[in-house]
N, C-alpha and C positions, 0 to 999 in steps of 0.2 A: 602791479595791478592792485588797486585799492578795493575795499569792499563795495564801494559805489560803482566800480567798473566790472563787477562780477558778471559772468556770462549767464544768460537766461534763455529758456526755450518756451515758446508758446505753441500750442497745438490747435489745429483746425482740421475738421474731418468732413468728408463727403461720403455719405451713404447712398448707394445706388438703389433706387426704389424698384421693386418688382412685386409680384402678388403677395409674397410672404416675407419680404425683406431679407431673404437668405441666398438668392441665386447669384448675387454679385458680391465681390469682396468690397471692403471699404478702404478708401485712400485717405491717408493723414498727411498733412503738411506741418512739419516742425519748423518754426521760424526762429532764427537765432538773433539775439540782440544783447546789448549790455544794459545793466540796471540804470546806469547814468544817462544813457542815450538810447531811447527805445526805438531808434531807427533800425530796421531789420537789415542785417548784413549778410544773411545767408539762409538757406532752406535745405531741408531734406524731405523727400516725398517717400512715404512708406505705405505699402499696401498690405493689409492684414487678410490672411486667408485661414479659415478654420477647416482643416482636412476632414472630409466626410460630411461636412455641413454645406459648404459652398458647392453646389452641383457643378461638376466638371469645370474647375477653375481654368484649365487650359483653353477650353472653348470660350469662356468669358473673356480671357485675355486676348484671344484672337480677335474678338469683336471690339474690345476697348483696351489696347495694350499699354497706353501711356508711353513711357520710354522703355518698358519691359519688352524685349523681344526674345532674347536668348534664355532668360531665366525660366519662363514657363515650359519651354521645350525641353529643358534639362531636368527639371524637378518633377514634372507631371507626365504621366503616360497619356497616350491618345485618349483614353477613356476618362481622364481626369484624376486618376488615383496618383498617389505619390510613387515615384520610382522605388523599387525594392530597397535600395541602399539607404534612402532617406526614410522610408517607411519603418525600417528597423529601429529608428530613434523614437518612433511613436509620438511625434510632436503634437501637442494640442492646438498649437498656433504657429503659423509661418508669418514672418515679417519680411516682406520683400522690399529691399531698399532700391527704389527706382532711380533716385538721383540725389546728389549732394552738390550744392553750389554755394560759393561765398563770393563776396565782392572782392575786387582786385586787392584792396588794402589788407585783406585777411588771407589771401592765397599763399600757399607754400608753408604755412605754419602748423598744419595739422589740426587747426581749430575746428574746421568744418567736419572733419572725420571724427574727432573725439566727441563733438556735440551730436553727430548723427548716431554714434554708438550709445550715447547717453539717452537720446530720444528712443532708440530701439529698446533699451532696457526699461524705459518708462512705459512703453506700450506692451511689454512682454508679460506673460504669465509663466509660472514654473514649467520648465520643459520646452518652452518656445524655441524655435530655431530661426535665426536671422539669415537671410540670403542676399548676396549682392553679386554684381558683375563688375569688377573694377576695370573701368575703361573711361576715357574722356567722353564728355557729353558733346555730341555733334549737333550743331544748329544748322541743319540743311533740310531742304524740302524733300518730299518723296521722290521727285524726279531728278534731283541733283545728285551728282556722284559723291560717294562716300569713300574716304581714303581706305577704309577697311576692305572695300571691294576692289580697290585699284590693282591693276597688274603691274604698275610701276613701283619698284621697290623704293625709289626715292620719295614717293608720295606716302607709302605705308610706313616707312622708317620712323618718323616722328611719333606716330600713333603707337607703334610697337614699343618704343622707348618709354612713352608715357604710361602704357599699360603695365610694363614691367615695374616701373616705379610705384604705380598705384597698387599693384598686387603686393609688393613688399610692404607698403604702408598698411594695407588692410591686414596683412599677416601679423604685423606688430600690434594691431588692435585685438588679435585673437581669432581672426578668421583663418580658415584653411581651405585649400582648393578641394572642391567636391567633384566636379566633372566639367569638362569643356570650358575651363576658365571661370566657372561660376563658383563662388566661395560661400561657405556656410560657417555659422558659429552657434553653438548651443548657448542659450541665455538662461542662466540660473536665477 
């Protein structure tokens, strides 16, 4: 790879408006491209939550979950506080990695994952904690069956194999399982 082919990240954010700009978390999209060709080949969607400032993040995510469904239930109590094990870390900021996707030409090389971690580090403050749920992204509608919910082991097996590979890959990036297959990493 030459200098002109260096990988780059561009950020775009959506802040959700409410009466005091604090009730909802903000979502960032990190777009990946090369310096030589500014065509975007991948993205990572990251939601930032400030514990104690964003009122009941769990409730906010139930109203607007994005692709986050498991993470809020695992890291926040019903009342919106951090679960005790995570609260011990006293993170000033949580970065919830909603999704990472790259075009077919870049798949299987770990590029998207490494760029997602770089994006997380760019958005972090000292003591921040990154959170992810390593699983394949499913493009199906709300009324369509999901293989995770299938009773047929032959339908579930490819997803289970993909999840195991993704978990191992995220562990190589420094993440560790927190609870219920949700992974965390302290960002320094």
